[in-house]
N, C-alpha and C positions, 0 to 999 in steps of 0.2 A: 201065248199072245198071238192072236190072229190079226194080221195087218188089214186095215181098212183101205178104201180108195185114197190115193194121194190127196192131201189137203192143200199143200202149197201150189199156187198157180191157179186155183179155182176161185170163182166169184161167189164165195159162200156168203149168204146174207148176214148182216151185222148181228152180233149176239144180243145187243140191247135194243134192237129195232122195235120189237113188240112192246117193251116197257115204255119206250118213248112215245110211240104213236097212241098208246092207250092211256097216257097220262100217269102211269104208275112209277115212272122214273123219279128218283128222289134228288132234289137239289137243295143246297144250303139256303138259298134265297127263300124257299118255302118252309123252312124248318122252324119249329117252335118246341120249346121244352118248358116244363112247369117252373114257375117263378122267374121267367125270363124278362129281362129289361131290354128296352130298345134304346140304342145310342143314336143321337143325331148331333151333328157338329155345326158350330158357328164358324164362319170362314172369314178370312181377311178381305177387306175391301181396298187394300193398297198393294202394289206390287213389291215394294221394298220399303221397310220402315222399322224403326225401333219401337217395341211395345212399351208404351208409357203406363197404360192402365187397361184392365179388362174388368168391366162392371157386370157381375153375374147376379146381383141381388134380385132384380126383377124376375129372372129365370128361376132362381131358387124358390121364390115366393109363389110361383104359379102352382095351384093345386094339382096334385098328381105327379109332380116332379120328385124323383127319388134322390138325385144328386146332380151337381154340376162340377166338372173338373176342368182345370186349366193345366198348362205345362208345369206350373209350380207344384201342383198336386201330384203330377206324374213323377216329378223329380224327387219328391219325398219317398216314393215307392221304389224308383230306379235311379240310382245316382247319375248314370250317364244314359239317358233314354234316347239314344241315337242308333239308327240301324242303317243297313245298306250293304249290298254284296261287294261293291268296290270300295266305297268310302263309308265310314260311320258318320254320315252327314245329315241324315233326315231325322228330325225329332218326332216323337209320337204326337205331340201337340207343340205348336210353336213356342220356343223359349227365347226370350230376349228380343228377337226380331222376326219379322216375316220376310219371306223371300219371293213370294209370288202371290198374285191376287187369286184368292180361293183357297189359300192354305188354312188348314184347321187350326183354330186358336183356342177353342173350348169345346167341351162335349156335354150334352145333357142326357141323363138316363131317366126313363120313365117306363111304366108298364104299357102305356098307350103310346103308339108311334106319333099320333097327332099332337098329344100333349108335349112330347119331346121336341117335335118340330116347331111348335109354337113357342116353346121356351127358348129354343136356340135363336129364334128371331129377336128375342128380347135382350140378348147379350150385346153390350156395346163396348167397343175397344177404341182406345185412342193411340195414335201412332205419331212418331216423329219421322216425317218423310225422308227417305234417303234417295240418292241418285240411282236410277235403274238402267239396266241395259237389256235389250231384247234381241238384238241382231248378233248372230254367231261370229261374224267377222269383226264387228265393232268390239265384241267381248275380249278379243285378243289384247287390245290396248286400252280398253275403257278404264276410266277412273272409278267407275262404279264396280265395286267388288262384291260378289255374292257371298263368298265365304272368306272370312279374314284369314283362316288357317286351314290347311288341308289335313284330313285324318284318314289315310288309307286303312282299309279294314284288315289288311295283312294277308288277304287271300291270294292276291295276284302279285307276282314278283316284279312286274314291270311298272308297278305303282309305288314301290318302296322309296324311290328317289324323291317322291313328292311329299314324304312325311314332314310335317311341320312347316311346309313351305307357305309363305304368307303373301297376301295381297296379289293373288293371281286368279284368273278365271279359267286357267288351263287345267283340266282334270286329267288329261293324258296327252302327251305328244309322242306319236309314233313316227319313226323315220325308216325309210328303206332306200338303200343305195346299191345300184348294180351298174357296172361298166363305167364309161367315161362320158357323162352326159354332155359336157361342154364341147368336147371334140365331135361327138355325133351330131349335135345341132349345127356346128360349123360346117360339117361335111354334107349335110342334108340339102337336097334340091329345093325343098319347101319347108317352111315352119308355119304351123297353124296353131292358134291359141283361141280358146273359147271359155266362157264361164257359164255355168248352169246352176239353177236353183230348184230346190224342192220345198214344198210347204209343210207346215205342221198339220198332221192328221191324227185320227183317233182309231183305236182298235174296235171299240163299240161292240163287244160281245153282247148277245141278247140277254144273257144272265149277267147283271152287274156284279161288282165285288161284294162278297158276303162272308162273314165269319160269325159263328156262334162259339163263344168261349165259356167253358164250364169249369168252375173250381171243384176239384175232386175232394169233397168231404170237408167237414168243419175243421179248420186249423191245419189242413193239409196243404202244404205249398206245392201244388202240382195242378196242371191244367189239361183239359181235353179241348182241342180246337177242331170244330167241324168247319172246314174252309173250302172255298172255291179257289183252290190254288193249283198251279201247274208244278209246284216244287215242294211237296210235303216234307221231304227229308231236309231241305234247306230251312224251311220255316221252323221245323222242330229245333234244329241247331241254333238258329238265330234268336228265337224266343227264349230258349234256355240260356243263351249267352246274356241276353238283356237282364234276366232275373238272377244271374249268377248261379244257375242250377246245372246239374248234369242232364243229359238228354232224356233220361228215363222219366224225368219230371214233366215232360211235355209229350202229349199224344196228339197227332194230327191225323184226322180222318177226312177223306175226300170221297163223296158219293159221285154221282154224275156231274159233269161240268158243262155248263151251257155256253161253251165257246171261251176262248182265251186269246189265241193269236199272239202270245208273248206278253199280254197285259198282266197276266196273273202269275208270272214267275217271280220268285223271291218274295219278300215280305210286302204286302199291300195293306189289306184291312186287318190283318191278324194282330199286329202290335197294339193298336188302339183297343180292339176288343179284349185282348188279354189283360192289358193294364186296367181297363174299366172293371173287368170281372174280379180282378184281385183287390181293387179298391172297394168295390161294392160287396164282395163276397156273395155275389148272385150271378146266375148265368146272364150273359150279355150278348146281344146280337147287334152287330154293326153291318148294315147292308146299305150300299149306296143306291141312290136313284140313278136313272139314266143320265140326268143332267150332271150329277156329281162325277160321273166317269170322266168328264172333261177336265177335272182338276186332279185326277189320280195319276195317269200315265199316258203319254202320247208317243208318236213317232217323230224321230229327229227331223227337223227342218235342216237342210244342208245347203252349203255353197261349195261348188267344186270348180276349180280352175284347172284346165287341162291343156297342155301344150305338147305338140308332137312334131318331130322331125321326120320328113317323108321323102323318099326318092320319087323320081318322075313316074316310075312304074307302079307306085302305090305301096311299096315296101316301107313299113314303119321302122325306123332305126332308133328313135329316141322318144321318150315320153316322160314328161314332168307333170305331177299331180299335186295340188294342194286341196285338202278337203277340210272344211270346217263344219263340225257337227254341233247343232244347237241342243245341248243337253238339258236345258231348263235349270230349275233351282236346285235339283238334287241329282246326283250322278247315276243312281240306279245301276244298270249294267252298261251304261253308255261308253265307258272306257274300253270294254270288251268289243263293242260295236266298232269303235274307232280303230282298234288294232286288228281284230279278226277280219273285218271287212275291208279295212283300209289298204291292206297289202294287195287286194285284188283290183285296186283302182285303175291300173293300166289296161284292164280288160283281158279277155281270153286269147291274147295274141303273143306271138313270139317277138319280143322286143329286147334287144341286147343291152340297151342303156336306159335305165329307169331310175327316177328320183321321185320319192313319195314323201310328203309330209301330211300327217293326218292328226287333227286336233279335236279333242273333246272339250267343249266349252260350257261353263256355267253361265246361265242368263236368268233373268227374273220372269220366267214363264213356267207353266206347269212342267214337271219333269218328263224327260223322254227316256225310253228304254227299248227293249226288244220288240219288234213288230214284224211278223211274217216276212222273212227275208233278211233280217238282222243287218240292215244297212245296204244290202246288195242292190235292191231296186233303185235306190238313190244313185248308186255308182253306175249301174248299167244305163240309167237314163242319160247320164252325162257322156260316158265313153261311146255308147252306140249312136247317140245323136252326133257326137264329134266325128265318128267314123264316116257317117253318111255325108257330113259337111265336107270332109276331106275328099271323099269320092266324087261329090258333085263338082267341087272346085277343079279337080284333076280330070274330070270327064271320064271317070272309071265307074263301071257298074258296081252297085253296092254289094252284090254277091261276089263279084270278082275280087274286090279289095279284101273281103273277109277270107276268101279262099287263099289269098296270097299270104295272109298274116296269121291265120288261125294256129293255135298250139296243137300239136299232134302227140300221139301216144309216145311216152318216153322222153319228151322234150321238157326242159326245165321252165317252170313258171318264174315270175320275177323274184320270188324268195329263194330260188334254187331248188325247190322241191319238184321232183319229176312228176309229170302227169301220168298217172296210172289208172287204167279202167275209167277214163274220162272220155266219153264219146262225143267230144266237141265237133269233130269233123263229120261224124255220122249224123248227128242232130242237124248240123247246118245243111248237109246235102239232102236229108230227108225233108227239111223245111222247103228247100228249093223245089223239090219234086211236088210236094203238096200244093205249093203256091203256083206251080207251072211257071216258074220265074223266067225261064228262057224262051217262053212262047210269047207271041204278041198279046198285049194287054189293052183292053178297050178303055180309052181315056175319057169317055163321056162327051157331051156335046152341049152347046148353048152355054147357059150360066152354071150348069152342073158339071164339075170336073172331077175326075176319078184319079186316085193315086194309090200306090201300095208301098209298104215299107217292111223291113225285117230288122230283127235285133236278136242277139244271142248273148247270154251272160252265164256266169258260173259262180260258185260259192264253195268255200271250204267249210267243213263241219267243225263244230267247236271241239277243242281239246285243251288240256287233258280232262277226261271225265271218268266216272266209275258207275257201273250198273251191276246189280245183283238180282238173282231170281231163285225161287224155290218151286219145285214141282212135287206135290204130295200125292202119291198114288195110293188109292184105297183098295181094300181087298176085293171089292166087287168089280174092279176094273175101271172105275171112274177116277178122276183126279182133279186136283185144284192147283191153279197157278197163282203164285204170290209174287207180285212185283209192285213197285211204287210208281210205275209209269201211269200217267193220268190220261184216260181217254176223254178228250174234250171235243169229240166229234170227228176226229181223224181216223177212227176205226182201229186203234191200236189193240184194244181188247180182242178183237176178232183175229187180227193177223198173228198175235202172240199165241192164241189158242190154235190157230192153224199150224204154227211151228211145232207146238207140243204134239198135236195130232200126227203130224208128219213123222216125227221122230219116234213116238211111242206106239204108233199104229192103233190109236184109240179114236173112235168116232168123235167128232167135235162136239156133238150134243152131250157127251159124257164129261166134258171139260168145263169147269167153273173158273172164271177169272175173278179173283178176290180184289176188290177195290182198295186203293192205297189206304193204309192204316199203319202209321209208323211203329205201333206196338206189335204189329203182325207181319207186315210186308217189309222185305229187306230194302236196303238203301238204293236209291237212284238219284243221280245228281239233279235232274229236272227233266220235264217234258218240254223241250225247246230245241230250236236249231235243226229240226228234221233228224234228230239223233236216235229216236226210239227204235225204228225198224233195225238200224244197224247196231247200235250199242246194246240196247236192251234185248234186241233179237238175238245177238250172240249169247248174252247171259241166259236167256230162256232156252235156246238150243243146247247150251252146255248143261243146264239143269236137267232138261229132258233126257239128254244122253246119259247123264249120271244116273238118273232114275231107271232108265232102260237097262244100263249095264248092271245095276244092282238087282233088277228083276231077273236078268239072265243068270246072274250068280246064284240067286235064290232058287231058281228052277233047277239049276245044275245040282245044287245041294240036296234037293229032294228027288233027284233022278228023273226029272221031266224036261221036255223040250219046250222052251219058251216060245219058239217060233210056231208050234202047232197046238200048244195047250192053252185053253182059255185062262185068262188071268185069275179068275176066282178059284179055279182048280189048283193053281200053284199055291195060293194062300191057304186053301183048305188042307192041302197035303202037308204044308209046313206047320200050321197051328191047330189043325183039327177042326177048324170052323172058319167062317168068314170073319177074320180078325187080322189086325196088324196094318202097318203102313210101310211104304218105301218112300223115303224123302231124298230127292235129288237136288243138289245145290250147284248153281253156276254163277260165274262172275265174268266181267269183261272190263278191261282197262286198255284202251288202244295206246300204242306207242306214240311218242310226241317228243319233239326237240324244240326248245324255246329259241326264238330268233336271236341272233347275236346283235352287236351294236349297229351293224349295217342292215338289220332286218333279214338276214340270210339264215336259212335253216334247211336241212335235208329232209325234214319231216314236219311240214306245217299242218297236215290234216290227214285223218284216216281215210277220207274219201272226198271226191268232188261231186257237187250237184251241178247239173247243166240244164238250162232251159232256154228255149228260143220261141219267138212269136213272129208270125207274119200277119200284117193287117192290110185291109183294103178300106178306103174311105171314099165318100162323096162329099164335095164341098160346093156350097152355093157361093159363087163369086160376088153376088150382089149384097149378101148379108153376112158372110163369114160363117154361117151355120154349117155344121158338118155332122155326118153320122158315120159310125164305123159299120160297115156292111159285112165284114168277115174277119174273124180271128182264127188263126191256126196256131195251136200251141203244141210244141214238141218238147219232151223231157227225156232225160236219161235217168231211169230209176233202177238200172241193173235189171234184174228179173223181178217181175211183179208177184208179190205174195198173193194179193187179191186184186185182180184186174179191175173189178167194179169199183173198189175203194180208191184205187189209183186214179181212175177216170174222174170220180167226184172230187178228189183232192186237186187235180189239175184245174178243173173247171172252177172250183171254189176259190183257188188262189188267183186265177185269172180275173174273175169277176171282182174280187176284192181290190186288186191292183187297178182294174179299169175304173173303179170308183175314185181311187186316188189320182188317176190320170185325168179324168174328165170333169169331176164335180166336187170332190170333198176337199175342204180346207177349213181349218180353224181360223176365225177372224179375231183380231185383237185391237183394242183401243187402250193405249196406256197400260198394257199388260193384262187388261180384262178381256176374257173370252166373250164375244158379242153374239155368238150363234150356238150357245150351249144347249141345244135341244134338237130332237129329231125333226121338229117343224122347220128348223133353219139349217141344220147340218144334214144334207141330203146324201144318203147312201143309195146305191143302185137298186132299183126295183125290177120286177120281171120285165117290164116294158123297156128298160134301159139296156138289156142284154142283147148283143148282136148274135147272129149265127156263129157258133163256135165249133171247131173241130179239134179234138184233143187226141194225142197219141203218145204212148210210152214207147220210145224207140227201142228196138230189140238190142239189148246190150247185156253185159254181165259185170257185176262188181265181184271180182274173184276173191277179195278179202271179206266179202259180206256174207251174212247168213243166207244160205240158199241162193247166193248171187245177188242179193237185194241191197238197196240203200234207200235213204229217205226221199220223200216226194212232196212234203207239205208246203215247201216254199218255192220250188223250181218254177211253177207256173206264173210266179210274179215277175220274174226277172225282166223279160223283154217287152212287156206290154206297153209301157209308157213311150220308150223310144220308137217302137214299131209304128205306133199311131202318129207320133210327131213326124217321123220320116215319111209316112204315107201322105200326110197333109202337105209337106214340103214338095213331095213328088207330084201332087195334084195341082198346086197353085203357086209353088215357089215361095212360100212363106215359112220361115224357120222360127219356131218358138223354142225358147231356151229356159222357160220357167213353167213349173206345174202349179195348178192344173191347166190343161189346155182348154181354152174357152172360145166360143164363137166371137166374142168381142176382141180377143187377142188376134184371132185370124183376120177379122175385119180390119183392125188397125194395121196389121201387116200388109193386107191388100192395098189399103189406102196409101201407105208409105211406099210400097212398091210402085204404085201409080204416080208417085210424086205429089200426092194430095194428103199428107198426114193429118190426122185428127188433132185438134187442139183440145187439151184438157181444160175443162171449165174450172 
């Protein structure tokens, strides 16, 4: 075994780059199989109502229509056709009532997509209107109840107390208590309280949701699903559960994925495609349009009330947070967002007295789930805006107040978990250097005023989870890596191959990464939460080390030195020809301790993600128009496995969050999305992106594979508050709701001048 040049730490080109730029990469959305039917759905036109009748006669009569199914047809196939990772609350098609405008109520199958679409438009449904609730705070006490009874899926222990609970919109209530909050507030020199809001936005991957479901043979109760999913292992288990099957009856295959950002975790398009295929006994493809993404899954709108006790020198001694998460009509993974992100609501600061209440709420809007950052950007928006407001009131520099309060290595976070390998202080100081914060800053002149702002945030990785990997070494010295981690553009295939190359001493061009296939690749919990590099990275490293050790043993058995003998010669000596394989197996399950009744735990996360942003803006005081002229993004990723991939991950995350900061917002009227198209819902274009500087701060995650940890979300954390803080610094206008708009700035300027605008 002759060692190649070290692979880890090099900017090796992405393995799939050529396939993608030449158009050869396979996506489910483009897939077609013989005999395939296309599924198109009819959707509810009310936000909350009991189904009185669904008339499908005209749709069935349309030439070319193969079948039309409603929830009652699905229920004949599956007794309890409800799914979800936290609650079994989402029906494959609406049953008894609809809970949001745009919910699927019927599906049409036809060989021709246009026929299916036209038929779906002919379906008419009648509803008895029910009271609806759209606001997350109102949902706490609203008489409008989205789900009459709660049905936890049984996966998460902290939801079990909600089993069979009736007439509530609270899908999870998480509480954390540390210290004596009342005494600390009484002793504080100042008490500050502010409320912040974020809007509902969309993931909008350029490949929409798509599944092709194929029944395996005549009369065989088993399915193969080709799916655009981030969690093939979970999809397999959940679809098998729905049909009452064992896992081996369901096979899930994932080719290339055209983006996900959290939208494609857990079950999305798969349940409907699977049910239709079983009813029709034909292959069925269910692929959404870009517009239909607006009715699938969104990012939580939030309201956060934050109250802090502060001493005159800027030391924060007490913090109380209430967070309301707008989960929409179905819980999806919202309860995990509520808990896993909720406990970081006080921010990355050393605060002895903390009180957190975090609530997941059902409303009559499209469901919300995981979206790049898993709730952290919403929280950082609030606590970093709040921090600057405190600093401004006390006439303390924003950097100074952060330096005074920042958590340091070995100090306990609000849960009691110690900060380990979390470069908060280093990232903050490096941001200050890059921004030249302590040097004079040009404030602009005339009607154009300039300002700057900073923000820093952190995130805990999801736990507990499991990852497994297999490395199969062939006699010619090439090898294949089998894992169910989905490369959705983040570069995981490449960095996993780099890890194998590093351990095995095999050139990366001799390593094949097998795409997820649940009949072939071993279990992985999901590709989410920036967990792949750390969790699957450990499993891959362990598998490669297992294969390497077995090769060393084999070489020793035949009297050769594995360090100096080419791999093919070792196999030839053993088997007399180029034959045989060595299979290495690895797994990884990080340690974790569930929080107690006070939200305290010694082990909340296997690692911390840290991201900070500095922003400079120019504001026109006559119009309120502003532009971001500079963004500086710093992250702690431990050691970079592939620096070029890290760079693009940081910039991609930053641009995505910039869209949520400045322009993106789902608009609703009586629960109906009114801008469900790319013509009206504007994402950032090339001309919208300001000059950016990205840096992975030199650090090490000692518990990580090769010192690394995840990076996919860290660039999102500080963008929104950094820009808002810069606007305030420029013109003294404080915005507390996203998105940040010129109109909001102009209104603030008028109000500051004592000439508030009157709403017409």
